[in-house]
C-alpha positions as CSV (number, residue, x, y, z in Angstrom):
1,X,-20.6,22.9,-21.7
2,X,-21.4,19.4,-20.3
3,X,-19.8,17.8,-16.8
4,X,-19.5,14.1,-16.3
5,X,-18.6,12.9,-12.8
6,X,-15.9,9.8,-14.4
7,X,-13.5,7.1,-13.4
8,X,-12.7,6.0,-9.7
9,X,-15.9,7.7,-8.0
10,X,-18.3,6.3,-10.4
11,X,-16.9,2.7,-10.4
12,X,-16.4,2.3,-6.0
13,X,-19.9,4.1,-5.6
14,X,-21.5,1.0,-8.1
15,X,-19.1,-1.5,-5.9
16,X,-20.6,-0.2,-3.3
17,X,-17.0,1.2,-1.5
18,X,-16.5,4.4,-0.1
19,X,-15.7,7.2,-2.6
20,X,-12.3,9.4,-1.8
21,X,-12.0,12.0,-4.5
22,X,-13.8,12.9,-7.6
23,X,-13.1,13.4,-11.2
24,X,-14.7,15.3,-14.2
25,X,-14.3,15.5,-17.3
26,X,-15.7,18.7,-19.3
27,X,-17.0,18.6,-22.8
28,X,-17.9,21.3,-25.2
29,X,-15.8,23.8,-23.8
30,X,-12.3,25.3,-23.8
31,X,-9.6,26.1,-21.3
32,X,-9.7,30.0,-21.7
33,X,-13.9,29.5,-21.0
34,X,-12.8,27.4,-17.9
35,X,-10.3,30.5,-16.5
36,X,-13.4,33.2,-17.1
37,X,-15.3,30.9,-14.4
38,X,-12.4,31.2,-12.0
39,X,-11.0,27.5,-12.0
40,X,-7.0,27.3,-11.7
41,X,-4.9,25.3,-14.6
42,X,-2.9,22.8,-12.9
43,X,-2.1,20.7,-15.8
44,X,1.1,21.0,-17.4
45,X,0.9,18.5,-20.4
46,X,-2.6,18.9,-20.9
47,X,-5.8,21.4,-19.5
48,X,-6.9,20.1,-15.7
49,X,-8.5,22.7,-13.6
50,X,-9.2,22.9,-10.1
51,X,-12.6,23.5,-8.9
52,X,-12.9,27.6,-7.5
53,X,-14.5,25.9,-4.4
54,X,-14.4,22.4,-4.0
55,X,-10.9,21.9,-5.1
56,X,-11.5,19.0,-7.4
57,X,-10.0,18.3,-10.9
58,X,-12.2,19.1,-13.6
59,X,-10.2,17.7,-17.4
60,X,-11.1,18.8,-20.4
61,X,-11.9,16.1,-23.0
62,X,-9.1,14.8,-24.9
63,X,-7.7,12.5,-26.8
64,X,-4.1,11.0,-27.0
65,X,-1.9,10.0,-29.5
66,X,1.4,7.5,-28.6
67,X,4.4,10.0,-29.7
68,X,7.2,7.7,-27.9
69,X,8.6,5.4,-25.5
70,X,7.3,5.3,-22.0
71,X,4.2,6.3,-19.9
72,X,5.2,10.0,-20.9
73,X,5.3,9.1,-24.6
74,X,2.1,10.9,-25.7
75,X,0.6,14.0,-27.5
76,X,-2.8,14.9,-26.0
77,X,-5.4,16.9,-27.9
78,X,-8.3,18.9,-26.1
79,X,-11.2,20.8,-28.0
80,X,-14.8,21.6,-27.8
81,X,-15.3,18.9,-30.3
82,X,-13.9,16.0,-28.6
83,X,-16.8,13.9,-27.2
84,X,-17.6,12.0,-24.2
85,X,-16.9,8.9,-25.6
86,X,-13.7,9.6,-27.0
87,X,-12.3,11.2,-23.9
88,X,-13.5,7.6,-22.0
89,X,-12.0,5.2,-24.4
90,X,-8.6,6.3,-24.0
91,X,-8.8,5.6,-20.1
92,X,-6.8,1.9,-19.1
93,X,-10.3,-0.6,-18.0
94,X,-13.7,-0.6,-19.0
95,X,-14.6,-0.1,-15.2
96,X,-12.7,3.2,-15.1
97,X,-14.7,4.4,-18.0
98,X,-18.6,4.9,-16.7
99,X,-19.4,8.5,-16.4
100,X,-22.3,9.7,-14.6
101,X,-24.1,13.0,-15.8
102,X,-25.5,16.0,-13.0
103,X,-29.2,13.9,-13.0
104,X,-27.5,10.6,-11.8
105,X,-27.6,8.8,-15.3
106,X,-24.9,6.5,-16.3
107,X,-22.9,6.8,-19.5
108,X,-21.7,3.3,-20.3
109,X,-20.4,2.8,-24.0
110,X,-18.0,0.2,-23.3
111,X,-19.6,-2.4,-21.1
112,X,-17.9,-1.0,-17.7
113,X,-20.9,-2.1,-15.7
114,X,-21.1,-5.7,-17.2
115,X,-17.2,-5.9,-16.4
116,X,-18.1,-5.0,-12.7
117,X,-20.9,-7.3,-12.6
118,X,-18.5,-10.2,-13.7
119,X,-15.6,-8.9,-11.8
120,X,-13.0,-8.8,-14.7
121,X,-10.4,-6.1,-15.3
122,X,-10.6,-5.9,-18.7
123,X,-8.4,-3.4,-21.2
124,X,-10.8,-0.9,-23.0
125,X,-8.9,-0.7,-26.0
126,X,-5.3,-2.3,-28.1
127,X,-4.2,1.1,-27.2
128,X,-4.0,0.0,-24.0
129,X,-0.6,-1.7,-24.7
130,X,0.8,1.8,-25.9
131,X,1.5,2.5,-22.2
132,X,3.7,0.6,-19.9
133,X,2.8,2.0,-16.9
134,X,-0.7,0.1,-17.3
135,X,0.9,-3.4,-16.2
136,X,1.5,-1.8,-12.8
137,X,-1.8,0.1,-13.1
138,X,-4.0,-3.5,-13.4
139,X,-2.0,-5.4,-11.0
140,X,-2.4,-2.6,-8.5
141,X,-6.2,-2.8,-9.5
142,X,-5.9,-6.7,-9.0
143,X,-4.2,-6.5,-5.5
144,X,-7.0,-3.7,-4.5
145,X,-10.5,-5.7,-5.8
146,X,-9.0,-9.5,-5.3
147,X,-11.4,-9.5,-2.3
148,X,-14.2,-8.8,-4.0
149,X,-13.6,-11.6,-6.4
150,X,-12.1,-9.9,-9.6
151,X,-9.3,-11.1,-12.0
152,X,-7.3,-9.8,-14.8
153,X,-9.2,-11.0,-18.2
154,X,-7.3,-13.6,-20.1
155,X,-7.2,-10.9,-23.4
156,X,-5.5,-8.3,-21.0
157,X,-3.2,-10.3,-19.4
158,X,-1.9,-11.5,-22.7
159,X,-1.6,-7.4,-24.0
160,X,0.4,-6.9,-20.3
161,X,2.6,-9.6,-21.1
162,X,3.3,-8.2,-25.1
163,X,3.9,-5.1,-23.1
164,X,6.5,-6.8,-20.5
165,X,8.1,-8.6,-23.7
166,X,8.5,-5.7,-26.0
167,X,10.9,-3.8,-23.1
168,X,8.7,-0.9,-22.9
169,X,8.7,-1.5,-19.2
170,X,12.5,-0.4,-19.0
171,X,10.9,3.1,-20.4
172,X,9.4,3.6,-17.0
173,X,11.0,6.0,-14.5
174,X,12.2,4.6,-11.6
175,X,10.1,7.5,-9.7
176,X,6.8,6.3,-11.1
177,X,7.4,2.7,-10.7
178,X,8.0,3.0,-6.8
179,X,4.8,5.6,-7.2
180,X,2.7,2.5,-8.1
181,X,4.9,-0.4,-6.4
182,X,4.6,1.4,-3.1
183,X,0.8,2.1,-4.0
184,X,0.3,-1.7,-4.5
185,X,1.7,-2.8,-1.6
186,X,-0.2,-1.2,0.9
187,X,-3.8,-2.5,-0.9
188,X,-5.9,-5.5,0.8
189,X,-3.6,-8.2,-1.7
190,X,-0.4,-6.9,-2.2
191,X,0.3,-10.8,-2.9
192,X,-2.1,-10.7,-5.7
193,X,-0.1,-7.6,-7.4
194,X,3.3,-9.4,-7.3
195,X,1.8,-12.8,-8.7
196,X,0.0,-10.5,-11.6
197,X,2.9,-8.8,-12.7
198,X,4.8,-12.5,-12.6
199,X,1.6,-14.0,-14.6
200,X,2.5,-11.7,-17.3
201,X,6.3,-11.3,-17.1
202,X,6.4,-7.8,-15.8
203,X,7.8,-9.1,-12.6
204,X,11.2,-10.7,-14.4
205,X,11.6,-7.1,-15.9
206,X,11.1,-4.7,-12.7
207,X,12.3,-7.4,-10.2
208,X,14.0,-10.2,-11.6
209,X,15.5,-10.8,-8.1
210,X,12.2,-11.5,-6.5
211,X,10.7,-13.5,-9.9
212,X,13.8,-15.9,-9.1
213,X,12.5,-17.0,-6.1
214,X,10.2,-19.1,-7.7
215,X,10.5,-22.6,-8.0
216,X,13.4,-22.3,-5.8
217,X,12.4,-24.8,-2.8
218,X,12.7,-24.6,0.6
219,X,13.4,-27.3,3.7
220,X,9.5,-28.9,4.4
221,X,10.1,-28.8,7.6
222,X,10.5,-25.0,8.2
223,X,8.7,-24.0,5.4
224,X,5.3,-26.3,4.7
225,X,4.6,-24.5,1.2
226,X,8.3,-25.4,0.1
227,X,8.4,-22.8,-2.5
228,X,10.5,-19.3,-1.7
229,X,8.5,-17.5,-3.8
230,X,4.9,-18.7,-2.8
231,X,6.5,-17.9,0.9
232,X,7.1,-14.3,0.4
233,X,3.7,-14.0,-1.2
234,X,2.3,-15.5,1.9
235,X,4.3,-13.0,4.0
236,X,2.8,-9.9,2.1
237,X,-0.6,-11.5,2.9
238,X,0.3,-11.5,6.6
239,X,1.7,-8.0,6.3
240,X,-1.8,-7.1,5.0
241,X,-3.8,-9.2,7.1
242,X,-1.9,-7.2,10.4
243,X,-2.3,-3.9,8.5
244,X,1.5,-3.7,8.4
245,X,2.8,0.2,7.3
246,X,4.6,0.1,3.9
247,X,8.5,-0.4,5.2
248,X,7.3,-3.5,6.9
249,X,5.6,-4.7,3.7
250,X,8.7,-3.7,1.3
251,X,11.2,-5.8,3.7
252,X,9.2,-8.5,3.7
253,X,9.0,-8.8,-0.2
254,X,12.7,-8.9,-0.5
255,X,13.6,-10.7,2.8
256,X,14.7,-14.0,0.8
257,X,16.0,-12.9,-2.2
258,X,19.6,-14.3,-1.0
259,X,17.5,-17.7,-1.9
260,X,17.5,-16.5,-5.2
261,X,21.4,-17.1,-5.6
262,X,22.1,-20.4,-3.2
263,X,23.4,-23.2,-5.8
264,X,20.7,-25.8,-6.8
265,X,23.1,-28.4,-5.6
266,X,22.6,-26.7,-2.5
267,X,19.0,-26.9,-2.3
268,X,16.7,-27.3,-0.3
269,X,18.8,-25.6,2.2
270,X,20.3,-21.9,2.0
271,X,23.3,-21.2,4.4
272,X,24.2,-17.7,4.8
273,X,21.5,-16.4,2.3
274,X,21.3,-13.6,4.8
275,X,24.4,-12.1,3.5
276,X,23.8,-13.1,0.1
277,X,20.6,-11.0,0.1
278,X,22.3,-7.9,1.5
279,X,24.0,-6.4,-2.2
280,X,20.7,-7.8,-3.9
281,X,18.4,-5.5,-1.6
282,X,21.0,-2.4,-1.7
283,X,20.7,-2.8,-5.4
284,X,17.2,-3.1,-6.0
285,X,16.7,0.1,-3.7
286,X,19.0,2.2,-5.4
287,X,17.7,0.9,-8.5
288,X,13.9,1.8,-7.8
289,X,15.1,5.0,-6.1
290,X,13.6,3.8,-2.8
291,X,12.6,6.0,0.1
292,X,15.5,6.1,3.0
293,X,13.3,4.6,5.6
294,X,12.1,1.6,3.4
295,X,15.5,1.4,2.4
296,X,17.4,0.7,5.8
297,X,14.4,-1.6,7.2
298,X,14.8,-4.1,3.8
299,X,18.4,-3.7,3.8
300,X,18.5,-4.9,7.9
301,X,15.7,-7.3,7.5
302,X,17.3,-9.1,5.3
303,X,21.0,-9.4,6.8
304,X,19.4,-10.2,10.4
305,X,16.0,-11.8,10.3
306,X,17.4,-15.2,11.4
307,X,18.9,-13.7,14.5
308,X,15.0,-12.7,15.5
309,X,14.1,-16.4,14.6
310,X,16.4,-17.5,17.0
311,X,16.2,-14.9,19.4
312,X,15.3,-16.7,22.5
313,X,19.0,-18.6,21.9
314,X,20.6,-15.7,21.8
315,X,23.6,-15.0,24.5
316,X,23.5,-11.6,25.8
317,X,26.5,-10.2,23.9
318,X,24.6,-10.8,20.6
319,X,21.8,-9.4,21.8
320,X,23.3,-6.1,22.5
321,X,25.0,-6.1,19.4
322,X,21.9,-6.3,17.6
323,X,20.2,-3.7,19.7
324,X,23.2,-1.4,18.6
325,X,22.7,-1.9,14.8
326,X,19.4,-0.7,15.1
327,X,20.3,2.2,17.6
328,X,17.5,1.3,19.8
329,X,18.6,4.1,22.0
330,X,17.8,6.6,19.6
331,X,15.2,4.6,17.2
332,X,13.2,2.1,18.7
333,X,10.6,2.6,16.1
334,X,13.3,1.1,13.5
335,X,13.6,-2.0,15.9
336,X,9.9,-2.4,16.4
337,X,9.3,-2.7,12.6
338,X,11.9,-5.2,12.4
339,X,10.4,-7.2,15.0
340,X,7.0,-7.3,12.8
341,X,8.7,-7.9,9.5
342,X,10.2,-10.9,11.4
343,X,6.7,-11.7,12.8
344,X,5.4,-11.9,9.5
345,X,8.3,-13.5,8.2
346,X,7.4,-16.5,10.8
347,X,3.7,-16.6,10.0
348,X,4.3,-16.1,6.1
349,X,4.4,-20.4,6.5
350,X,1.3,-22.4,5.0
351,X,-0.8,-24.1,8.4
352,X,1.7,-22.1,10.5
353,X,-0.1,-18.4,10.3
354,X,-1.5,-18.9,13.9
355,X,1.4,-20.2,15.6
356,X,2.9,-18.0,18.2
357,X,5.8,-15.7,17.7
358,X,7.0,-15.9,21.5
359,X,10.3,-13.9,19.7
360,X,8.5,-10.9,19.2
361,X,7.8,-10.5,23.2
362,X,11.3,-11.5,24.4
363,X,13.0,-9.0,21.7
364,X,11.0,-5.9,22.2
365,X,11.3,-6.9,26.3
366,X,14.8,-6.6,25.7
367,X,15.2,-3.6,23.9
368,X,13.1,-2.0,27.2
369,X,15.6,-3.4,29.4
370,X,18.9,-1.9,27.4
371,X,16.9,1.4,27.0
372,X,16.5,1.8,31.0
373,X,20.0,2.2,31.6
374,X,20.7,5.6,32.3
375,X,23.5,7.6,31.4
376,X,23.6,10.2,34.4
377,X,25.5,8.0,37.0
378,X,27.8,7.1,34.9
379,X,28.4,10.8,34.7
380,X,28.5,11.2,38.0
381,X,30.6,8.7,39.1
382,X,32.9,10.8,36.6
383,X,33.4,8.3,33.4
384,X,34.0,10.5,30.1
385,X,34.8,9.9,26.7
386,X,35.3,6.2,25.6
387,X,35.5,4.6,29.1
388,X,31.9,6.6,29.2
389,X,30.8,4.1,26.3
390,X,32.7,1.2,27.3
391,X,31.2,1.5,31.0
392,X,27.6,2.1,29.2
393,X,28.0,-1.0,27.2
394,X,28.9,-3.0,30.3
395,X,25.9,-1.6,31.8
396,X,23.5,-2.8,29.1
397,X,25.1,-6.0,28.5
398,X,24.3,-6.5,32.4
399,X,20.8,-5.2,32.1
400,X,20.9,-7.9,29.3
401,X,21.9,-10.8,31.2
402,X,19.8,-10.1,34.4
403,X,16.6,-9.7,31.5
404,X,17.3,-13.4,30.0
405,X,17.8,-14.8,33.4
406,X,14.8,-13.3,34.2
407,X,13.0,-14.2,31.2
408,X,14.4,-18.4,31.9
409,X,13.2,-18.3,35.1
410,X,9.5,-17.0,34.2
């Protein structure tokens, strides 16, 4: 039995990055021998075991063969005669196919160290094109390592394009796609993830509503970058720089999809794009089986982000309606996330990244003003039922009017 450290732990150590988890491959043994040593089996499709003390994953060396469509369309073979080199070559990228033995010696049969030095994300073999999930994985690695200067090798991008054109991406389950998309959006350069998907044609297959935004012009006075798709990438970059959570990043990715439905004759203006976008965002959320928190925020941001940009001009009644839409009385965090998404939208414009966004503080202060209105005094005055609701709204509206006057005076 020979045990090797493999994959991300070796790659990230060589890059000088923190290693968060370690995977091991075991050569020259059987599942029965692993069980005898106290390892706990967890792999349903192939032999993977948890170490009895550390809990780290140990997988038997295995080969794989394409047997059907999609991510799950493979049969695996694990036996004591499978070599380390055979196990490594079934991986996706050369930089993920470096192993390390117990003495710290590197085993690198496929040039992973060279590609680390050259900052290249390069596929290992033509078998790369058998697994559609690898398109998303490579784009995610590009988003992670772009700050270090990594890019996708030209021949790998060609294979990714072939996969996208083959229709194999359709075989990915929504759950598996969302797992990769959500992880990629949280990488240091989520904009690179979207750009790589677009470069290989995968964005048109997975998120066509976002793909069509590229080439759609906006008014240069408000959007110096002009291109709507370029704007979305810039907004995502701002999300990463400001360390926004996943719901905000997802909302920012989709906030302008309504502009893809503007008639070219109306360009570069996009009147009512917010309302055109809502059904598109709902369709994307449903198709991708997006978690509820991300769904809700994306739909609200898509519909109402221009309200935030005009916050200083809104009447008190409109401000109150906005607060009620977000249910700031029970869910203030959702409104705070909305304000963050709108600020990222405003900053995601070329040359305007550092411009002040006073609407953020204004909206959050307005929320605090309206939340301070207490119900108890109204109950003590005998209000109840529908009358209580009406009285509460009057008090809240009065609070917002007072807030606006104070803001204008100050």
